[in-house]
MIKOL-577291 format. One record per residue (C-alpha): residue in three letters; x, y, z. Coordinates in steps of 0.25 Angstrom, whole numbers, plus 2048, in hexadecimal, padded with zeros to 3 digits. Example, Ala and Ser with C-alpha at 12.3 -4.5 7.8 and 13.67 -1.06 7.14 Angstrom:
BEGIN
ALA,831,7EE,81F
SER,837,7FC,81D
***
This chain:
BEGIN
UNK,EA4,C4F,2EB
UNK,EA5,C4A,2F8
UNK,EA8,C52,305
UNK,EAD,C4E,312
UNK,EA4,C52,31D
UNK,EA6,C51,32C
UNK,E9D,C46,331
UNK,E94,C4A,33C
UNK,E92,C43,348
UNK,E86,C3A,349
UNK,E80,C42,354
UNK,E82,C4F,34D
UNK,E74,C4E,348
UNK,E6B,C49,353
UNK,E60,C46,349
UNK,E68,C3D,340
UNK,E67,C2E,342
UNK,E71,C23,33D
UNK,E6C,C1A,331
UNK,E71,C0D,32C
UNK,E76,C14,31F
UNK,E80,C1D,327
UNK,E83,C14,333
UNK,E91,C11,32D
UNK,E94,C1F,32A
UNK,E90,C23,338
UNK,E99,C18,33F
UNK,EA5,C1E,336
UNK,EA2,C2C,33B
UNK,EA1,C27,34A
UNK,EAE,C20,349
UNK,EB5,C2D,343
UNK,EAF,C35,34E
UNK,EB5,C2C,359
UNK,EC3,C2C,352
UNK,EC2,C3C,352
UNK,EBF,C3C,361
UNK,ECA,C33,364
UNK,ED4,C3B,35D
UNK,ECF,C48,364
UNK,ECF,C42,372
UNK,EDD,C3D,36F
UNK,EE2,C4B,36B
UNK,EDC,C51,377
UNK,EE3,C47,380
UNK,EF0,C4A,37A
UNK,EEF,C59,37C
UNK,EEB,C58,38A
UNK,EF6,C4E,38D
UNK,F00,C58,387
UNK,EFA,C64,38F
UNK,EFB,C5C,39C
UNK,F09,C58,399
UNK,F0D,C66,396
UNK,F07,C6B,3A3
UNK,F0E,C61,3AB
UNK,F1C,C64,3A5
UNK,F1A,C73,3A7
UNK,F16,C70,3B6
UNK,F22,C67,3B8
UNK,F2B,C72,3B3
UNK,F25,C7D,3BB
UNK,F26,C75,3C8
UNK,F34,C71,3C5
UNK,F38,C80,3C3
UNK,F31,C83,3D0
UNK,F38,C79,3D8
UNK,F46,C7C,3D2
UNK,F49,C88,3DC
UNK,F45,C7F,3E8
UNK,F4F,C75,3E6
UNK,F5D,C7C,3E4
UNK,F69,C74,3E2
UNK,F70,C72,3F0
UNK,F7F,C74,3F1
UNK,F84,C70,3FE
UNK,F91,C78,3FD
UNK,F8A,C85,3F9
UNK,F89,C91,403
UNK,F7B,C97,403
UNK,F7C,CA6,407
UNK,F6F,CAC,40C
UNK,F6E,CBB,40B
UNK,F66,CC1,416
UNK,F5C,CCC,413
UNK,F61,CD9,411
UNK,F5D,CE0,41E
UNK,F61,CEE,420
UNK,F62,CEC,42F
UNK,F70,CE7,432
UNK,F72,CDB,43B
UNK,F79,CDD,449
UNK,F82,CD2,44D
UNK,F81,CCF,45C
UNK,F8C,CCB,465
UNK,F87,CC0,46E
UNK,F93,CBF,476
UNK,F94,CCD,47C
UNK,F8E,CCF,489
UNK,F8C,CDC,491
UNK,F95,CD9,49D
UNK,F9E,CCE,4A0
UNK,F9D,CD0,4AF
UNK,F95,CC5,4B6
UNK,F88,CCB,4BB
UNK,F82,CC7,4C8
UNK,F75,CCE,4C5
UNK,F6D,CD0,4B9
UNK,F63,CDB,4B5
UNK,F64,CEA,4B9
UNK,F6C,CE7,4C5
UNK,F78,CE0,4BD
UNK,F84,CE7,4BA
UNK,F82,CE7,4AB
UNK,F73,CE9,4AC
UNK,F6F,CE5,49E
UNK,F61,CE0,4A1
UNK,F5B,CEE,4A3
UNK,F4E,CF0,49C
UNK,F50,CF1,48D
UNK,F43,CF8,48A
UNK,F44,CF9,47B
UNK,F3D,CF6,46E
UNK,F42,CEB,465
UNK,F4F,CEE,45E
UNK,F4A,CEE,450
UNK,F3B,CF0,453
UNK,F32,CF2,447
UNK,F29,CFB,44F
UNK,F2F,D02,45B
UNK,F29,D00,468
UNK,F28,D0F,46A
UNK,F23,D16,45D
UNK,F2D,D20,456
UNK,F2A,D2E,457
UNK,F26,D2F,449
UNK,F1A,D26,44B
UNK,F13,D2E,455
UNK,F0A,D3A,454
UNK,F0E,D48,456
UNK,F0C,D4E,464
UNK,F09,D5B,46A
UNK,F18,D5D,46B
UNK,F18,D5F,45C
UNK,F1A,D58,44F
UNK,F23,D4C,450
UNK,F2F,D4E,447
UNK,F33,D42,43F
UNK,F42,D41,43E
UNK,F46,D39,431
UNK,F52,D32,438
UNK,F53,D26,42F
UNK,F54,D2D,421
UNK,F60,D25,41D
UNK,F67,D19,422
UNK,F73,D1F,42A
UNK,F74,D14,434
UNK,F72,D05,433
UNK,F63,D01,431
UNK,F63,CFA,43F
UNK,F66,D08,445
UNK,F5A,D0E,43E
UNK,F50,D05,442
UNK,F47,D0A,44D
UNK,F4D,D02,458
UNK,F4D,D06,467
UNK,F57,D05,471
UNK,F57,D00,480
UNK,F54,D08,48C
UNK,F55,D04,49B
UNK,F62,CFC,49A
UNK,F67,CFD,4A9
UNK,F75,CFC,4AE
UNK,F7C,CFE,4BC
UNK,F88,D04,4B5
UNK,F8D,D09,4A8
UNK,F95,CFC,4A6
UNK,F88,CF4,4A3
UNK,F83,CFE,499
UNK,F91,CFF,492
UNK,F91,CEF,491
UNK,F84,CF0,48A
UNK,F89,CFB,481
UNK,F95,CF3,47D
UNK,F8B,CE8,479
UNK,F84,CF2,470
UNK,F91,CF7,46A
UNK,F95,CE8,467
UNK,F88,CE6,45F
UNK,F8B,CF3,457
UNK,F99,CEF,454
UNK,F93,CE2,44E
UNK,F8C,CEA,444
UNK,F97,CF4,440
UNK,FA2,CFD,447
UNK,F9D,D06,452
UNK,F9F,D13,459
UNK,F9B,D15,467
UNK,F99,D23,46C
UNK,F9A,D25,47B
UNK,F93,D31,480
UNK,F96,D34,48F
UNK,F8F,D3E,498
UNK,F9A,D47,49E
UNK,F93,D4A,4AB
UNK,F9B,D47,4B8
UNK,F90,D3D,4BD
UNK,F93,D33,4B1
UNK,FA2,D32,4B4
UNK,FA1,D24,4BA
UNK,F99,D1E,4AE
UNK,FA3,D24,4A5
UNK,FAE,D1D,4AC
UNK,FA7,D10,4AC
UNK,FA4,D10,49D
UNK,FB3,D14,49B
UNK,FB7,D08,4A2
UNK,FAD,D00,49B
UNK,FB3,D03,48D
UNK,FBE,CF8,48F
UNK,FB2,CEE,490
UNK,FAB,CF3,484
UNK,FB8,CF2,47B
UNK,FBA,CE4,481
UNK,FAC,CDF,47C
UNK,FAE,CE6,46F
UNK,FBC,CDF,46D
UNK,FB5,CD1,46F
UNK,FAA,CD5,465
UNK,FB5,CDA,45B
UNK,FBC,CCC,45B
UNK,FAE,CC6,456
UNK,FB1,CCC,449
UNK,FA4,CD4,448
UNK,FA2,CDD,43C
UNK,FA2,CE9,445
UNK,FB0,CE6,44A
UNK,FB6,CE6,43C
UNK,FBF,CF2,43B
UNK,FBC,CFA,42E
UNK,FC7,D04,429
UNK,FCE,D02,436
UNK,FC2,D08,43E
UNK,FC0,D02,44C
UNK,FB2,CFB,44D
UNK,FAF,D02,45A
UNK,FB2,D11,45C
UNK,FAE,D19,468
UNK,FAB,D28,46A
UNK,FA9,D30,477
UNK,FA0,D3C,479
UNK,F9E,D44,486
UNK,F92,D4C,489
UNK,F8E,D56,494
UNK,F8A,D64,490
UNK,F91,D62,483
UNK,F95,D56,47A
UNK,FA4,D52,479
UNK,FAA,D48,46F
UNK,FB6,D42,476
UNK,FBA,D39,46A
UNK,FBD,D41,45D
UNK,FBD,D34,456
UNK,FB7,D27,45B
UNK,FC2,D1D,460
UNK,FC4,D0F,464
UNK,FCF,D11,46E
UNK,FCA,D0C,47B
UNK,FD4,D14,483
UNK,FD0,D21,47D
UNK,FC1,D1F,47F
UNK,FC3,D1C,48E
UNK,FCC,D28,48F
UNK,FC2,D31,489
UNK,FB7,D2C,492
UNK,FBF,D2D,49E
UNK,FC2,D3C,49B
UNK,FB4,D41,497
UNK,FB2,D4F,49D
UNK,FA8,D51,4A8
UNK,F9D,D5B,4A4
UNK,F98,D62,4B1
UNK,F8C,D69,4AA
UNK,F83,D5E,4AD
UNK,F7D,D5E,49F
UNK,F7D,D52,496
UNK,F7A,D54,488
UNK,F79,D46,484
UNK,F70,D47,478
UNK,F79,D52,472
UNK,F84,D48,474
UNK,F7D,D3D,46D
UNK,F79,D46,461
UNK,F88,D4B,460
UNK,F8D,D3D,460
UNK,F83,D39,455
UNK,F88,D44,44C
UNK,F96,D41,44F
UNK,F95,D32,44B
UNK,F89,D32,441
UNK,F93,D30,435
UNK,F96,D22,43A
UNK,F88,D1F,438
UNK,F86,D23,42A
UNK,F83,D17,421
UNK,F8E,D12,418
UNK,F84,D0B,40E
UNK,F83,CFC,410
UNK,F8E,CFC,41B
UNK,F86,D05,424
UNK,F8B,D0F,42E
UNK,F9A,D10,431
UNK,F98,D0D,440
UNK,F8D,D0B,44A
UNK,F8D,D16,455
UNK,F88,D14,463
UNK,F86,D1F,46D
UNK,F88,D1C,47C
UNK,F84,D27,485
UNK,F88,D27,494
UNK,F81,D30,49D
UNK,F7A,D31,4AB
UNK,F6F,D3C,4A7
UNK,F64,D3E,49D
UNK,F6B,D49,495
UNK,F68,D58,495
UNK,F65,D59,486
UNK,F59,D50,484
UNK,F54,D5A,479
UNK,F5E,D53,470
UNK,F58,D45,472
UNK,F50,D44,465
UNK,F5B,D49,45D
UNK,F65,D3F,463
UNK,F5B,D33,460
UNK,F59,D38,452
UNK,F68,D39,44F
UNK,F6C,D2C,456
UNK,F61,D24,44F
UNK,F64,D2A,441
UNK,F73,D26,442
UNK,F6F,D18,449
UNK,F77,D1B,456
UNK,F72,D14,463
UNK,F74,D1C,470
UNK,F77,D14,47D
UNK,F76,D1C,48A
UNK,F7D,D18,497
UNK,F74,D20,4A0
UNK,F6C,D21,4AD
UNK,F5E,D1C,4B1
UNK,F54,D27,4B1
UNK,F4D,D29,4BE
UNK,F3E,D25,4BD
UNK,F36,D31,4B9
UNK,F40,D3B,4BD
UNK,F4A,D45,4B6
UNK,F54,D45,4C1
UNK,F5B,D3C,4CB
UNK,F66,D3E,4D5
UNK,F74,D39,4D2
UNK,F7E,D35,4DD
UNK,F8A,D3E,4DA
UNK,F98,D3D,4E0
UNK,FA3,D47,4DD
UNK,FAC,D40,4D3
UNK,FB8,D48,4D9
UNK,FBD,D41,4E6
UNK,FC2,D4E,4EA
UNK,FB4,D53,4ED
UNK,FA9,D4D,4F7
UNK,FA5,D3F,4F2
UNK,F98,D3F,4FA
UNK,F8C,D3B,4F0
UNK,F83,D47,4EB
UNK,F76,D45,4E4
UNK,F74,D4D,4D7
UNK,F68,D4E,4CE
UNK,F6A,D49,4C0
UNK,F60,D48,4B4
UNK,F5E,D3A,4B1
UNK,F50,D39,4AD
UNK,F44,D37,4AA
UNK,F43,D2A,4A2
UNK,F37,D30,49A
UNK,F35,D3C,491
UNK,F2A,D42,49A
UNK,F28,D3F,4A8
UNK,F1F,D33,4AB
UNK,F20,D32,4BA
UNK,F17,D3B,4C3
UNK,F1E,D42,4CE
UNK,F18,D3F,4DB
UNK,F1F,D3B,4E8
UNK,F1C,D32,4F4
UNK,F15,D39,500
UNK,F12,D2F,50A
UNK,F20,D29,50D
UNK,F27,D36,50B
UNK,F31,D30,500
UNK,F35,D35,4F3
UNK,F33,D2D,4E6
UNK,F3F,D25,4E4
UNK,F48,D28,4D7
UNK,F48,D1B,4CF
UNK,F4D,D16,4C2
UNK,F44,D17,4B6
UNK,F4A,D0B,4AF
UNK,F4E,D14,4A3
UNK,F57,D1F,4A0
UNK,F54,D2E,49D
UNK,F4A,D2F,492
UNK,F52,D37,488
UNK,F5F,D2E,488
UNK,F57,D22,489
UNK,F4F,D25,47D
UNK,F5B,D29,475
UNK,F60,D1A,478
UNK,F52,D14,475
UNK,F51,D1C,468
UNK,F5F,D19,462
UNK,F5F,D0A,466
UNK,F69,D0C,472
UNK,F68,D08,480
UNK,F66,D11,48D
UNK,F6D,D0B,499
UNK,F69,D10,4A7
UNK,F75,D0F,4B0
UNK,F74,D0F,4BF
UNK,F7F,D09,4C8
UNK,F74,D06,4D3
UNK,F6A,CFF,4CA
UNK,F62,CF5,4D3
UNK,F54,CF0,4CF
UNK,F52,CE8,4DC
UNK,F52,CF3,4E6
UNK,F52,D01,4EA
UNK,F60,D08,4E7
UNK,F63,D11,4F3
UNK,F69,D1F,4F2
UNK,F76,D1A,4F9
UNK,F78,D10,4EF
UNK,F79,D19,4E3
UNK,F86,D1A,4DC
UNK,F8D,D27,4D9
UNK,F88,D2E,4CD
UNK,F7B,D25,4CC
UNK,F6D,D2A,4CD
UNK,F65,D28,4DA
UNK,F5B,D1D,4D5
UNK,F54,D15,4E0
UNK,F4D,D0A,4D7
UNK,F50,D03,4CA
UNK,F47,CFA,4C3
UNK,F47,CEC,4BC
UNK,F4A,CEE,4AD
UNK,F40,CE3,4A8
UNK,F35,CEA,4B0
UNK,F39,CF8,4AA
UNK,F3A,CF3,49B
UNK,F2B,CF5,49A
UNK,F2C,D04,49F
UNK,F35,D0A,494
UNK,F32,D19,493
UNK,F2C,D1E,485
UNK,F39,D22,47D
UNK,F31,D2C,473
UNK,F34,D39,46E
UNK,F2E,D45,476
UNK,F23,D47,46B
UNK,F1F,D38,46B
UNK,F20,D37,47A
UNK,F16,D42,47C
UNK,F0D,D3C,471
UNK,F0D,D2E,478
UNK,F0A,D35,486
UNK,EFE,D3D,480
UNK,EF8,D30,47A
UNK,EF6,D2A,487
UNK,EEE,D31,493
UNK,EF5,D29,49D
UNK,F03,D2D,498
UNK,EFF,D3B,496
UNK,EF9,D3C,4A4
UNK,F06,D36,4AA
UNK,F10,D3F,4A3
UNK,F08,D4B,4A6
UNK,F07,D48,4B5
UNK,F16,D45,4B5
UNK,F19,D53,4B0
UNK,F11,D59,4BB
UNK,F17,D60,4C8
UNK,F1C,D55,4D1
UNK,F14,D51,4DD
UNK,F1E,D4C,4E6
UNK,F15,D4B,4F2
UNK,F16,D50,500
UNK,F24,D4E,503
UNK,F22,D4D,512
UNK,F13,D4E,515
UNK,F11,D52,524
UNK,F0B,D46,52B
UNK,F0C,D49,53A
UNK,F04,D54,540
UNK,F05,D57,54F
UNK,EF9,D5D,556
UNK,EFE,D68,560
UNK,EF2,D70,55E
UNK,EE6,D6F,554
UNK,EEA,D7C,54C
UNK,EF8,D78,54B
UNK,EF4,D6A,546
UNK,EEA,D70,53B
UNK,EF5,D79,537
UNK,EFF,D6D,535
UNK,EF5,D65,52D
UNK,EF2,D71,524
UNK,F01,D73,521
UNK,F02,D65,51D
UNK,EF6,D66,514
UNK,EFD,D71,50C
UNK,F07,D68,506
UNK,EFD,D5D,501
UNK,EF4,D68,4FC
UNK,EFF,D6D,4F3
UNK,F02,D5F,4ED
UNK,EF3,D5B,4EB
UNK,EF1,D63,4DE
UNK,EFD,D5D,4D7
UNK,EF9,D4F,4DA
UNK,EEB,D51,4D6
UNK,EEF,D57,4C8
UNK,EF8,D4B,4C6
UNK,EED,D41,4C9
UNK,EE4,D49,4C0
UNK,EEF,D49,4B5
UNK,EF1,D3A,4B6
UNK,EE2,D36,4B6
UNK,EE0,D36,4A7
UNK,EEA,D2A,4A6
UNK,EE1,D21,4AF
UNK,ED8,D1D,4A3
UNK,EE4,D1A,49A
UNK,EEB,D10,4A4
UNK,EE5,D04,49E
UNK,EE9,D08,490
UNK,EF7,D0B,493
UNK,F01,D01,48E
UNK,F0E,D06,492
UNK,F12,D01,4A0
UNK,F1B,D0D,4A2
UNK,F10,D17,4A0
UNK,F06,D0F,4A8
UNK,F0F,D0D,4B4
UNK,F13,D1C,4B4
UNK,F04,D20,4B3
UNK,EFF,D17,4BE
UNK,F0B,D1B,4C7
UNK,F08,D29,4C5
UNK,EF9,D29,4C7
UNK,EFB,D20,4D3
UNK,F05,D28,4DA
UNK,EFE,D36,4D7
UNK,EF1,D30,4DD
UNK,EF8,D2B,4E9
UNK,EFF,D38,4EC
UNK,EF3,D40,4E9
UNK,EEB,D37,4F3
UNK,EF6,D38,4FD
UNK,EF7,D47,4FC
UNK,EE8,D4A,4FC
UNK,EE5,D40,508
UNK,EF1,D47,510
UNK,EEA,D54,50E
UNK,EDC,D4E,512
UNK,EE2,D47,51E
UNK,EE8,D54,523
UNK,EDB,D5B,521
UNK,ED4,D51,529
UNK,EDD,D53,534
UNK,EDB,D62,534
UNK,ECC,D5F,536
UNK,ECF,D59,543
UNK,ED4,D4B,547
UNK,ED3,D45,555
UNK,EDF,D3D,55B
UNK,EDA,D2F,55F
UNK,EE4,D2F,56B
UNK,EE3,D3C,573
UNK,EF2,D3D,576
UNK,EF5,D3D,567
UNK,EF9,D4B,560
UNK,EFE,D47,552
UNK,EF8,D43,545
UNK,F01,D3B,53C
UNK,EFC,D39,52D
UNK,F01,D2C,528
UNK,F01,D26,51A
UNK,EF6,D1C,518
UNK,EEF,D15,50D
UNK,EE2,D18,514
UNK,EDB,D24,50E
UNK,ED0,D2A,518
UNK,ECD,D38,512
UNK,EC5,D35,505
UNK,EC1,D2A,4FB
UNK,EC6,D32,4EF
UNK,ED4,D30,4F4
UNK,ED2,D22,4F7
UNK,ECE,D20,4E9
UNK,EDA,D27,4E4
UNK,EE3,D1F,4ED
UNK,EDE,D12,4E8
UNK,EE0,D16,4DA
UNK,EEE,D1A,4DD
UNK,EF1,D0D,4E4
UNK,EEB,D05,4D8
UNK,EF4,D0C,4CE
UNK,F01,D0B,4D6
UNK,EFE,CFC,4D9
UNK,EFC,CFA,4CA
UNK,F0A,D00,4C8
UNK,F11,CF7,4D2
UNK,F0A,CEB,4CC
UNK,F0B,CEE,4BD
UNK,F19,CF4,4BC
UNK,F22,CED,4C6
UNK,F30,CF0,4C7
UNK,F2F,CFE,4C1
UNK,F30,D0C,4C6
UNK,F21,D0E,4C6
UNK,F1F,D02,4CE
UNK,F29,D06,4D9
UNK,F23,D14,4DA
UNK,F15,D0E,4DB
UNK,F19,D05,4E6
UNK,F1F,D10,4EE
UNK,F12,D18,4EC
UNK,F0A,D0D,4F1
UNK,F12,D0B,4FD
UNK,F0F,D19,501
UNK,F01,D1A,507
UNK,EF8,D24,500
UNK,EEF,D29,50B
UNK,EF1,D2E,51A
UNK,EEC,D2B,528
UNK,EEC,D32,535
UNK,EF3,D2D,541
UNK,EF5,D33,54E
UNK,F00,D33,559
UNK,F06,D3B,564
UNK,F11,D45,563
UNK,F19,D49,570
UNK,F19,D58,56F
UNK,F21,D5A,57C
UNK,F2D,D63,579
UNK,F3A,D5C,578
UNK,F44,D61,582
UNK,F51,D67,57C
UNK,F5E,D60,57E
UNK,F69,D66,587
UNK,F73,D6C,57F
UNK,F7E,D6A,589
UNK,F7D,D5B,58A
UNK,F8A,D59,582
UNK,F83,D51,578
UNK,F8C,D54,56D
UNK,F8D,D48,564
UNK,F95,D4E,559
UNK,FA1,D55,55F
UNK,FAA,D5D,556
UNK,FB7,D55,553
UNK,FC4,D5A,559
UNK,FCC,D65,552
UNK,FD7,D5B,54E
UNK,FCD,D51,548
UNK,FC6,D5C,540
UNK,FD3,D60,53A
UNK,FD5,D51,536
UNK,FC8,D50,52F
UNK,FC8,D4E,520
UNK,FC2,D59,519
UNK,FB6,D55,510
UNK,FB8,D57,501
UNK,FB0,D62,4FB
UNK,FA3,D5F,4F5
UNK,F9F,D64,4E7
UNK,F91,D66,4E2
UNK,F8B,D5C,4D9
UNK,F8D,D60,4CB
UNK,F82,D60,4C1
UNK,F81,D52,4BC
***
């Protein structure tokens, strides 16, 4: 029985050697092996080819599928609509054709009639990070725990009104007309978004009568501008349910708040009639923040959200006043309410006097039956900051009082209301002139007596800190320089020696010593106050280089320079009198009078020389680093007044003057004859100035 065996390869056994008997058989085996290897190699090649082919096919399919979206069919007649991202902030259409005034201007800037280029010291409209931190971002202060009001719990106003946007401050105008023209532009922008209600809140004091009339006459211009915009077909001008796109309401405030329009109206004649007949409040009180709160409560229903359509109307408040308001305790609630309902507040107001609470207003009796001669009444129009930042010292050497000057901004509380709600504060003064001093005789009726105004561009860097009281105190306490300045500014005023005695006639030695001693007493009373001021300010010296705010640095340098200058003047005045008491000889024998003249020479002590040099250095740095500002003006005035004193001598004739002869008929003002007296017109009666 034969069996089939798998022949082994010749090299399977390394010890076997081919023999002649099996040579043929070996060749057959080798041939069979070669055929088998060829068949296996061919099979492997076919499988590899199939695998590679399959991979190529799949790769082509994958690439084709990947390229298909990149080559869409193109239809030349198709309209492609690209939907914008769903932003929650609504777009406000701007009307490029609208201008603030059509009257050609011969001047631009703060002296022009429209005055639209005043400093706009504001943060970016939609800043991601506010330039001044919010109250909730600061640490509690010694005034107590800062309460965080949850103002934005639900979207009751458009999202753009809820963003932490800041308003503009320091917008200047010579008259109410320029401010109203700018407000018209703001109304137009609001109308482009949706129908709008404008609430005018008028101060009822008698001193504001002229501005009320100006604004009443300007209503025609407002509605003319709005008529032009209405023709453009903007969304805000489309009537819905027969409602007018623009409605107006009028509120008056004095010691109380009066709503003159039961329902908002679009009747121009009615609006002008209401403004023309607003009652005058003679109490002298201006409850402006109560009026703002009352108006917000009255019209907040218009700001409630109607789903995707947003509020029914935009609401704008326009406050017209010439004072700071007597109810500043309501400021925080006014800010909270207006921000909650998305209501910007615009104020047509007055400039605050630099570092002062009060200023004088030129008052003329509005009734022509009474005396029309000007009178000056004190009015509360400042200060521009929450706490005083100006040390109260006066000028001694030239016997002049410190001038009342413009701060460049409005009163703190009203300006902060505009700033926090996204509105604008307009500082209106009819005699605004940044190029020269405004003299008292040039002041218009019912305008404040301000001698100097400043360039808006220069002032834009010096905006006050519009913070809540708690945050302001925290900010002050965080800096030795700021704390020193505010503390010194709240000290008793050191107004200087109003009229220091500088002329001393020697009739007898005891009499001369007595006169010198009396003069020393006035200086001795002032020295402790100035010394305490200098000591209070001194901790801020080391923090000068680290202070980044130009306003605070200018304020500190001016304060320290002036206090040191006044201190040296007063103490060297006293020292010079003491020197004279010890005895001084006249160079010329006939002379009998000592004159103490202001001088930059200090001859009584090296300590005072050092302080005088430091005062000059500080004041000079203010002049050079803060040009065109109130600080630079006062520093220059201080530098012009010598700090030291020097003695001069002269002769005074002590011979008695002969009395005049009473019978020499030297009567230059004889009484008019009886008939002329009868024909003289009787002067109209004069009424006392009411409380303004």
